[in-house]
N, C-alpha and C positions, 0 to 999 in steps of 0.2 A: 484569391488569397484565403488561407485557412483561418476561420473566425476563431477557432480555439487557440491558435498560436498568438493572435494579436487581438485579445478581447477589448483592450482599451481603445484601439483604433476603430474597431467595429461600434463601440459604444459612442465615440465621437461622431462617426458617420451616421449612425441612427439618429442621434439628436439633431444633427444638421438636416437630415431628410425630414424629420418631424417639424422641425422649426420652419423649414422652407415650405412645406405643405400648409402648415398653419398660416404663415404670412401670406401666401398666394390666395388663400380662401377669405382673407380679410378685405373690407372695402375701403378702409382708411389708408392714407398714404404712409403713415407711421403709427400702426396700431399698438395698443397697449397690452402687454402681457404681464399679468400679476404673477407673483411667485407661486401662488397655490394653483394658478391655471397651468403653469409650466409642469408642476408635478402631476397634475391631472392628465394633461395631453401626452406626457411621456409615459404614463401608466406605470409608475415606479413603485406603487405599493407592493410590498413583498407578499408572497402567497400566505394563506392562513396557516397557522401552526396545527398540530394534530388535534388540538382542542377546538379548532375552528376560529380562534381569536388571533388577531395580529398582536405580535409582541411589540410593545411601545418602542422599545430600543431599536428594533429591526426597522420599523416604519420610519422613525426619525433618522436613522443612518442612511437609509435608502433615499429619503427626501433631501438630506444634506448632500449627498453625493450627486444627486441631479442638479440641485442649485449650484454647487461648486463647479460641476462640468460646464454648465451654462456660462458661468462667470469666466471660466478658463477660456472657453471658446470666443467670448467677446474680447478679453484681454489679449488673446493671441491673434486676433484679426480675422476669425472666421465668420463671426456674426457681427453686423453693423447694428448696434444698439446703444441707446442712452439709458443708463440705469438710474432708477429712483434710489434715494438715500436709504441706507439701512439704519436700523436703531438698535441700541445696545440690548442684547439678549434675544433679538429677533432674527429673522432671515437676513442673509447677506445683502439682499435688495428687496425692495417692496414691490416695485413694478419696473418693467423695461419697455421703452418705446422702440420697437424693433423695425428697422428699415429694411431688413432682409440679409441674406448671405452676402458675404464679400466674394470677389473673384476667387480668393483663396478657398473660401468655404465650398464654393461650387466646385472647384478643382478637386477637393478632397472627396466629394461624393460622386465625382465623375460627371458633373453636369456641364462642364465648360473646359475646353482644352486650354493648356497653358500657352503663353505667347511663344515659347521656344518650340514646342511642337507645331504650332501654327506656322511659324516661319520656316521650319524645315520642310513642312508640306507644301508651302507656297513656293519655295525654291524648286521642289520636285515639279510642281505644276508649271512653273516658268520654263524650266528645262524641257519638259515634254512639249509645251505649247510652241516653242520655237520650231519644232519639226513640222507643225501643222501649217505654218505660214507658206504661202506660195514663194517660189524662188524669185518672183518679181518683187515681192515685198522685202525679202531678205535672202541674199545669195547663200548658198550652202556653206561657205566658209565662215560668214558671219553667224550662221545658225550654230556651227560647231563651236565657235568662240563664246557665244552667249551660253550655250549648254555647259561648256567646260567652266565658265566663270560661275554659274549657279551651283554647280557641283563642288567647285573648289570653296565657295563661301559656306556650303554645308559642312564640309570637312573642317574648315576653320572653326565654325561654331561648336561642332562636335568635339573638337580637341580642347576647348576651353573648359575651365571649371564651371559646374552647373550654375552657380549663382552669377558668375560673369556672363555666361551665355544667355542665361534668362533675362538679365538686365538689358543686354544688347538687343535681344529679340524683342523685348517689350518696347524699347525705344523705336526699332525699325517699324514694327507693326503698328504702333501707336502713330507714328509719323505717316505711314501709308494710309491709314484709315481714319486719320484726323482725331486720334485718341489722346 
């Protein structure tokens, strides 16, 4: 994907990658991330001006954008975190107890396949696996029917609206794997 065409998406992915890396490096189950630490690990301080000094407004704007993006990702369910209370005139939160990325967050950064894709792949695997069984375990006619049923279920799932197909896939894979 072209980063220049979707800069907001890339900013979101970058923050999720940084938060995930930070979280994995922590030893506590629910580590605390202070607002100023978030700004530091994101490296959002703008470059110096031609005089070598940071413009106060540019720094404040950059920091506010970083904190607001974090809040947005928590609110939208990409980051699992409990936020400390903000105070009037201060940052939007004082600290966050970060539990890690959610499944949705991992999917956005490409770290975890979604349930729909897993189910489609599993159906492919089932269809292919039926051919590896010996004829003593499953006669050729049953193999053809099993393969056709798996392929038909794939086609049905692919024809549904993505939200419906994803919900069904999540229920099926959750039931299969005890989720």
